C-alpha positions in Angstrom: 2.3 -16.9 8.8 5.2 -14.5 9.6 7.6 -13.2 7.0 10.4 -15.4 8.4 8.1 -18.5 8.1 7.0 -17.5 4.6 10.6 -17.1 3.4 11.9 -15.5 0.3 11.4 -16.5 -3.3 14.2 -18.5 -5.0 16.3 -15.6 -6.2 18.9 -17.9 -7.7 16.4 -19.2 -10.2 16.4 -15.8 -11.9 13.4 -13.7 -12.6 12.1 -12.7 -16.0 10.7 -9.2 -16.4 10.2 -7.6 -19.7 11.3 -3.9 -19.8 7.7 -2.6 -19.5 7.1 -4.4 -16.3 10.6 -3.7 -15.0 10.0 0.1 -15.4 6.7 -0.2 -13.5 8.3 -2.2 -10.7 11.1 0.2 -10.4 8.7 3.1 -9.7 6.8 1.1 -7.1 10.1 0.1 -5.5 11.0 3.8 -5.0 7.6 4.3 -3.3 8.3 1.5 -0.8 11.8 2.7 0.0 11.3 5.4 2.5 12.5 5.0 6.1 9.2 6.0 7.7 10.9 8.1 10.3 8.4 11.0 9.9 5.4 8.7 10.3 7.0 7.0 13.4 7.6 10.4 15.0 4.0 11.4 14.5 2.8 8.0 15.9 5.0 8.4 19.0 3.7 11.9 19.5 0.1 10.6 19.5 0.7 9.2 23.0 -0.3 5.6 22.3 2.7 3.3 22.9 0.9 0.3 21.3 0.0 2.2 18.2 3.6 3.6 18.0 5.0 0.0 18.2 2.5 -1.2 15.6 3.6 1.7 13.3 7.2 0.7 13.6 6.3 -2.8 12.5 4.3 -1.4 9.6 7.3 0.6 8.5 9.5 -2.4 8.8 7.2 -4.3 6.5 7.3 -1.5 4.0 11.1 -1.5 4.0 10.9 -5.2 3.4 8.7 -4.7 0.4 11.4 -2.4 -1.0 14.0 -5.1 -0.4 11.8 -7.7 -2.1 11.2 -5.5 -5.2 14.9 -4.6 -5.3 15.9 -8.2 -5.3 13.3 -9.0 -7.9 14.8 -6.3 -10.2 18.3 -7.4 -9.6 17.4 -11.1 -10.2 15.9 -10.0 -13.6 19.0 -8.0 -14.5 17.7 -4.5 -13.8 18.9 -1.7 -11.5 16.7 0.2 -9.1 16.1 3.9 -9.6 16.7 6.6 -7.0 13.6 8.7 -7.4 10.4 9.2 -9.3 8.2 12.3 -9.5 5.0 10.5 -8.4 6.7 9.3 -5.2 8.0 12.8 -4.5 4.5 14.3 -4.7 3.1 11.6 -2.3 5.9 12.2 0.2 5.3 16.0 0.2 1.6 15.5 0.7 2.1 13.0 3.5 4.5 15.2 5.4 2.5 18.4 5.0 0.5 18.3 8.3 -0.3 15.9 11.1 -0.7 12.2 11.6 -4.3 12.1 10.3 -3.4 13.7 7.0 -0.4 11.5 6.6 -2.5 8.4 7.1 -5.2 9.6 4.7 -2.6 10.0 2.0 -0.8 6.8 2.9 -4.1 4.9 2.8 -4.6 6.0 -0.8 -1.2 4.6 -1.7 -2.1 1.4 0.1 -5.3 1.0 -1.8 -3.6 1.6 -5.1 -1.0 -0.9 -4.1 -3.7 -3.5 -3.4 -4.9 -3.4 -6.9 -1.4 -3.2 -8.5 0.1 -6.1 -6.6 -3.0 -8.2 -7.3 -2.5 -7.5 -11.0 1.2 -8.3 -10.8 0.5 -11.6 -8.9 -2.3 -12.7 -11.3 -0.9 -11.4 -14.5 2.9 -12.1 -14.4 4.1 -15.3 -16.0 7.3 -15.5 -14.0 7.1 -17.5 -10.8 9.5 -15.3 -8.9 7.6 -12.2 -9.8 4.3 -13.9 -8.8 5.7 -14.9 -5.4 7.1 -11.4 -4.7 3.7 -9.9 -5.5 1.9 -12.5 -3.3 4.1 -11.8 -0.3 3.6 -8.0 -0.6 -0.1 -8.3 -1.2 -0.5 -10.5 1.9 1.0 -7.7 4.0 -1.0 -4.9 2.3 -4.2 -6.8 3.1 -3.4 -6.2 6.8 -2.1 -2.7 6.4 -5.3 -1.2 5.0 -7.5 -2.4 8.0 -4.7 -1.2 10.3 -4.9 2.4 8.9 -8.7 2.3 8.8 -8.8 1.5 12.5 -6.6 4.5 13.4 -8.4 6.9 11.0 -11.8 5.9 12.4 -10.5 7.0 15.9 -9.1 10.2 14.4 -12.4 11.1 12.6 -14.6 10.3 15.5 -14.4 13.7 17.3 -14.4 15.8 14.1 -17.5 17.9 13.6 -19.6 16.8 10.7 -19.0 19.9 8.5 -15.3 19.5 8.9 -15.4 15.8 8.3 -17.4 16.4 5.1 -14.7 18.8 3.8 -11.9 16.3 4.7 -13.7 13.5 3.0 -14.2 15.5 -0.2 -10.5 16.4 -0.3 -9.6 12.8 0.4 -11.7 11.7 -2.6 -10.2 14.3 -4.8 -6.6 13.2 -4.0 -7.6 9.6 -4.5 -9.1 10.3 -8.0 -6.0 12.3 -9.0 -3.6 9.6 -7.8 -5.6 6.9 -9.5 -5.5 8.7 -12.8 -1.8 9.3 -12.5 -1.0 5.7 -11.7 -3.4 4.3 -14.3 -1.7 6.4 -17.1 1.9 6.1 -15.7 1.7 2.3 -15.4 -0.8 1.8 -18.2 1.6 -0.2 -20.5 2.5 -2.5 -17.6 -1.1 -3.0 -16.6 -2.0 -3.9 -20.1 0.8 -6.5 -20.1 -0.7 -7.9 -17.0 -4.2 -8.1 -18.5 -5.7 -5.1 -16.8 -7.0 -2.1 -18.6 -6.6 1.4 -17.2 -10.3 1.7 -16.9 -10.6 -1.5 -14.9 -7.7 -0.5 -12.7 -9.3 2.9 -11.9 -12.7 1.4 -11.3 -11.4 -1.3 -8.9 -9.3 1.3 -6.9 -12.3 3.6 -6.6 -14.5 0.6 -5.4 -11.9 -0.3 -2.8 -11.5 3.2 -1.6 -15.2 3.8 -1.3 -15.2 1.0 1.3 -12.2 2.5 3.1 -14.1 5.8 3.4 -17.2 4.0 4.8 -15.1 2.1 7.3 -13.3 5.1 8.6 -15.9 7.9 8.6 -18.5 6.4 11.0 -17.9 7.8 14.5 -17.6 5.1 17.0 -18.1 2.4 14.4 -16.4 -1.0 14.9 -17.5 -2.4 11.6 -14.9 -4.6 9.9 -13.3 -3.4 6.7 -15.7 -4.3 3.9 -15.2 -7.5 1.9 -14.3 -5.6 -1.3 -11.0 -4.8 0.2 -10.0 -8.3 -0.7 -10.3 -8.3 -4.5 -10.4 -11.7 -6.3 -9.7 -14.9 -4.4 -7.4 -13.2 -1.8 -8.7 -13.1 1.8 -7.1 -11.1 4.7 -5.6 -13.0 7.6 -7.3 -10.7 10.1 -4.2 -9.4 11.7 -2.9 -5.9 12.2 0.9 -5.1 12.4 0.4 -4.9 16.2 -0.3 -8.6 16.2 2.7 -9.6 14.2 6.1 -10.6 15.5 8.9 -8.2 14.3 10.2 -9.3 10.9 13.8 -9.3 9.8 14.0 -7.6 6.4 
């Protein structure tokens, strides 16, 4: 189902977000709000027109996530915020070097988002909030395999010693990011019925499978089943298979 077919939540019904959840959603909305121009430039420079086109669709979906979260906040009577320090750090890391590093950092954000939006979908008592989380989670379940496919190609020619160093650094960044998010969003997670420890454990489990799916040279193995926590199942499509969406 495409975004146009899925439609938007009933904004007119009004959302209900308590302040703790609203502050958390505001921070995630900032993280979804970039224009993706830097990533698109790197994808175009990689010399694969199909991948570049798919990346543009991915960026369009991320922009749409920012729109959905913005509308959720406005529907509940809250404003968006212009920046947050956690997003600033992620942006600097992503832009530091080439496409592979950007995708490695971006995949960490996507795995964290998988667990967060699942918690928001399952733990929110407001139907508008639940629907926004479901729509975004459906997209994220395609985004992670999409990045895994490209990273597997990028890792394939890398000598084993270099790959080991990259994987260690990747894990360290993941662990740091997970701790930051778990503590920064801890009150909201508790309100959604998820402890900080459970959140961190689940993110680490998801990421372990991302690493396994991307670090096998020449492997064509599907993304492991644990990338679909709970009852959610991916629809098996990458952004390259989707029709362009209208945010």
